[in-house]
C-alpha positions as CSV (number, residue, x, y, z in Angstrom):
1,X,-7.1,3.2,-9.0
2,X,-5.7,-0.2,-9.9
3,X,-4.8,-3.0,-7.6
4,X,-1.1,-2.4,-8.2
5,X,-1.3,1.2,-7.2
6,X,-3.3,0.3,-4.1
7,X,-0.7,-2.3,-3.2
8,X,2.1,0.3,-3.6
9,X,0.3,2.7,-1.3
10,X,-0.3,-0.1,1.3
11,X,3.4,-1.1,1.2
12,X,4.5,2.5,1.6
13,X,2.1,2.9,4.6
14,X,3.5,-0.3,6.2
15,X,7.1,1.0,5.7
16,X,6.1,4.3,7.4
17,X,4.4,2.5,10.2
18,X,7.5,0.2,10.7
19,X,9.8,3.3,10.8
20,X,7.5,5.0,13.3
21,X,7.4,1.9,15.5
22,X,11.2,1.6,15.5
23,X,11.6,5.3,16.3
24,X,9.2,5.0,19.2
25,X,10.9,1.9,20.5
26,X,14.3,3.6,20.4
27,X,12.8,6.7,22.2
28,X,11.3,4.4,24.9
29,X,14.6,2.6,25.4
30,X,16.6,5.8,25.7
31,X,14.0,7.2,28.1
32,X,14.0,4.0,30.3
33,X,17.8,4.0,30.3
34,X,17.8,7.7,31.5
35,X,15.3,6.9,34.3
36,X,17.4,3.9,35.4
37,X,20.6,5.9,35.4
38,X,19.0,8.7,37.4
39,X,17.6,6.2,39.9
40,X,21.0,4.6,40.3
41,X,23.3,7.6,40.2
42,X,20.9,10.5,41.0
43,X,22.6,11.3,44.3
44,X,26.1,11.3,42.8
45,X,25.0,13.5,39.9
46,X,23.2,16.0,42.2
47,X,26.1,16.2,44.5
48,X,28.4,17.1,41.6
49,X,26.1,19.9,40.4
50,X,25.4,21.4,43.8
C-alpha cells in the first residue's frame, strides 16, 4: 500500500466522519427544537388533541 493510497483512504474517512458529525448535529438541533416547542406549547397541543 503506497502513501498515496493511504492518504486517499484517510481523506475518505475524514469526509465520512465530517458527514456523520454534521448529521448528528442536525439531529440534535431538531431534537432540541422539538423539546423546546413541547415545553412551550405542550398544554395547547394536548388540549387540541384531547
